[in-house]
N, C-alpha and C positions, 0 to 999 in steps of 0.2 A: 524366599527371594522373589521379587516381582518379575513377571514375565517381560522380556524385551520384545516389543512389537515393532512392526515395520513402519507404522505411521500413526502419529497423533494429529487429529484434526481439532483445531481450536475454533470455537464459535463464540466470539464476544457478542453479547446482546444487551441492549437497553431499550425497553419499550418497543419491542418488535413483534408483538403478538400477531400482527397481520401477515407476517412473512415467515416466522420461525418454523411453523409446521412444514412448509414447502422445503425449507432447508433440511430439516431433520429427516423427512420422508425420503428425500433424494439419497441420503446416506444409508438409510435402512434398505432401500431398494438395491443398493450395490451388493448386499448379501455376501460380504467378504470377511475373511478372518485376518488377523494380524493388524487390527486397527482399533483405536480408541478415540472417542470424541469427548472433549472437555467443553461443556457449555458453561460459559463464564457470565453469570447473570449479575449485572452491575446495579443491584438494588432497583430493579424495574418496578414501576408503579402501576403497570398494566398487568395483563395475564401472562406475560412472558415466562416468569419464574415458575408458575404453575404448569404451563405447557412443558417446560423443560423437565420438571419433576415427573410428569406423566410418562414421558418417553424414557426416562431413566428407570422408572418402575417397570415398564413393559419390556425394555431392552437393556437390562443391567450389564450385559456383556459388552455393550457398545458405548452407552452414554454414562458420563459422570457429570453431575451438576455441582458447580461451585457458586454458592450465593455469596457475594462479596460487596464490600463497601464500594460505592461508585466513585472511583478515582480516575475514570476515563479509560479510553481504548488502550493507551500505553500500559496501564497497570494490568489489564487483562492479558496482554501479550507477555509481559514480564512473568506473570504467574503461570501462564501456559508453558513457557520455557522451563520454569522451575519444576513443574509437576509432570511434564511429559514423560511417558514410558516408551514412546516410539523412538526409533532411530532418526526419523525425519518428521518435520512439522509442516503442516499445511494450514494456513489461516483461511477460514471461510466466513465472511461476514454474515450476520444473521439474515439480512435481506437478500442475500445471494444464495446460490445453490450449486450442485455439481451434477454431472452426467454420470449416472450410476455405473454403467458398464466401463466407462473410462476410469472411474475411481478404482474399480476392481483390478483393472489392468495396471494402474499405477502402483497399487499395493503389491502386486505380484512382482513388478520390475524392481521395486525397492530392495528386494532381497539381495541383489547383486550390486547395489550402488554404494559408492564411497565418496562421491563428489560433495563438496561443501554446499553447492547450490545446484538445483535442477531447474532448467528453463523449459517452460511449456507454453504453447499457444493457449489463448482463452477466448471466450466469446462475450461481447457486450450484448445485452438484450434490453431494448427500449420498452419500458413498462407501458407506455402509451400506445405505441404502434406495433409492438411485437417484433420489430425488425432486429435481426441478429447480424453481427459483424465479427469476423475472426480477427484477432489481434495476435501478432507474432511477438515472441519474447527473444528471438534469436534470428539472425539473417537466414533466409531460405537456403542459401548456398552452403551453409554449414552442414556437415555430415552428422548423422546421429552418433551417439556414443560419447565418451569422455573427451572433452575438448581442452581440458586443463586451462591454460592461461589465455586461450583464444579470445575470451571476453574482454581482454584488455585492448583489443583492436578497435579502430575507429568505427568499424561497421556495426558494432554491437549496439542494439537499441538501448535507450535509457531504461533503468530498472523499473519493473512494475510488480507490485505485490501479487496481483492476481495471476501472474505467470511464473511465480517462483515457489519452489519447495526448499526448505532449509534443513540441513543436517543439524540435529539437536546438539551434539557434542561440540560442533563448531560454534554455535551460538553461545554455549556455556563457557567455552574456552575464551571467547571474546569478552565475556563478562558484560554482555550488552544489557543496558537498563534504559528503556525508553522513558521519555518524559511523561509524567502523569498529570491528569487534569488539563490536558492540552489536546486540541484537535490536530489532525494531519501528521501524526507521528509515524504513519506508514512511510512517509518520505524519509524520515530519520532512519527507520529500519533498513530501507533499501540502500541508501547511500552508504551507511556504515558497513553493512554486510558485503556489498560489492567492492568496497575499498579493501576489505580484509581477506576475501576468499582467495584460495589458491587453486581451486579446481571447480569446474562447472561441467554439467552434462546436459545436452539438449535432448528432450523427448519430443517426438513428432505429433502426439495426439493431445487434444484439449480436454480438460476436465472441468474447468471453472466456468460458471455462468454469472456474469457481472451485470447486475440490474442498474440501469441508468434511466434518467428522464424525470426524476421526481424533484420538486422544488425544495423538499425538506432534507435532501441529502447534503452531506458536508461539502460536496464538490459543486453545489449550486452557487450561483453568484450571490444570492441572498445570504447564504451561510458564510461564504468567504468574506463578504463585507462585514458581517457581524463579528467573525472570529479572526480578524486580521492580525491581532496581537499574537495569537497562537501560531499562525503560519510563520510569522517573523521569528518567533522563538525557535521553531523547528529548523529553519534555514540557518540561523546563527549557530545552532548546535552542530549542524552538518559541516559548516565551514571551520568551526573550532576543532572538530574531530579530524578533519583532513589536515589541518595545520599540525595537530599533535602527532600524527603519523609521519609527518615530514615526507610525504610521498611526492614523487615527481608527477605532476598532474597529467603529463602525456602518457603515463603508464596506465591510467584509468580514464581514457578519453570519454567513455560513456558516462562516468560519474561527473566529469567536468561539464558535459552536456546537460546532465540532469540538474546540477547546481545552477548553471546559467539559466536554464528553463525556469526553475523555481524562483530564482531572483527576478527574472523578467515578469513572470506571472504575478509576483507580489506587487510589482509596480502597477500592473493592471488592476489588482484588487484595490490598491490605495487610491489610484486616480479615478477609477470608474465605478467601483462597487461600494466603497465606504460612504456612508451618509452620517452627518452632513458633509458636503464636498470639501469644506474648509478643513475639516479634521483629516480627511484623506490626503489632501495636498500637503498639509503640514507633516504628516507621517511620511509621505513620499520624499520630501526634502531631507528628513533625517535619515531615511533608508538610503538615499543616494550618497550622502556623506559617509555613512557606514561602509557601503560597498566599495566606494573609491578608496577609502583608507585601508580596508582589510582584505579586499579581493580585487585589486586593480585589473588583473587579467580577465576576470569574469565581467567586470564593469565594461570593458571594451566590447564585449559580446552583446551587452544589453543596452548600451548607451543610446543607440538610435531608437530603440523601442521606447525607452523611458522618455526621450524627447518628444516623440510622436504622441505618446499617451498624455503628456503634460499639455500638449496643444488641444487634444480632444477634450480633456477635462476643462480647459479654459472656455470652451464653447458649449459646455454642459451636455456633452454627448451622453445619452442614456445607455444602460447595459444592453437593452434590446438592439439599439442601432449599432453599438460597438460589436456585438456578435455578428451582425450582418457584414461589417466592413473589415473585420480583423484578418480574414484570410487574404484580403487584398494587400493590407499593410504589412502583415507579419508572416 
């Protein structure tokens, strides 16, 4: 019978040879028991798969490599949920890393945890400047310990993957299956799980180091403009899931906030980031009709932003100038 561990760390990777060693070394440095690491290599064409194999050979008690067909980030998370031996799952992207001592503390605390979701602060690290910034996943005034349904309150921040640890049995009971061959499915994972969770626990210390500042990342405006169809597909899936659950939206205000934010951000992508501009404006008109028909309450929250973005698009505002003025407008 397989040993039940406290934590499974899933490391999806595709062509991340420049960053993967930093990620895996940070886990080795934690030097803790009760953990497994699944490195999910999506048919990398660089040296990522070889690097993963070397670590699995050197530390077989920690690392397991799964070389798989490249069906995108969602397929890696789906497989990690299926294969995990840990009670909890933490996803660490290959270009990010963890703080070793904090990871050891997390694994220790998981022994006594039963909550569906664990909320933790995390840090963004700018690759260009080295600047670090702490990000909270739960309001500072919340007390530590099991908060149960407190995350339904309006004060809860919108869900963030980098600040969440998932109970594996909860994910399996949900039967969650993320979209495959699609970007931005982390949004799908967060909205779905936060809509369904019955308990949450806040932990005060941060483990995750989230690398930002590179143009090749999926969160860059260049990538968002290129993959706008994927973002739209993910948001539609979240709206459909919410409707299927027949939940009162006020019960999960933070999920409502997240969906409204995602819908508004997609208008930004269509009006500002998609090239050529005519394609983006045409997509924005269709997106507007879809939201008005299928999520009128959410449309009222983003209507002003969509109108302002259409004006900016008509005067051919560039992404660079948009980033300078968006804090004033939105």
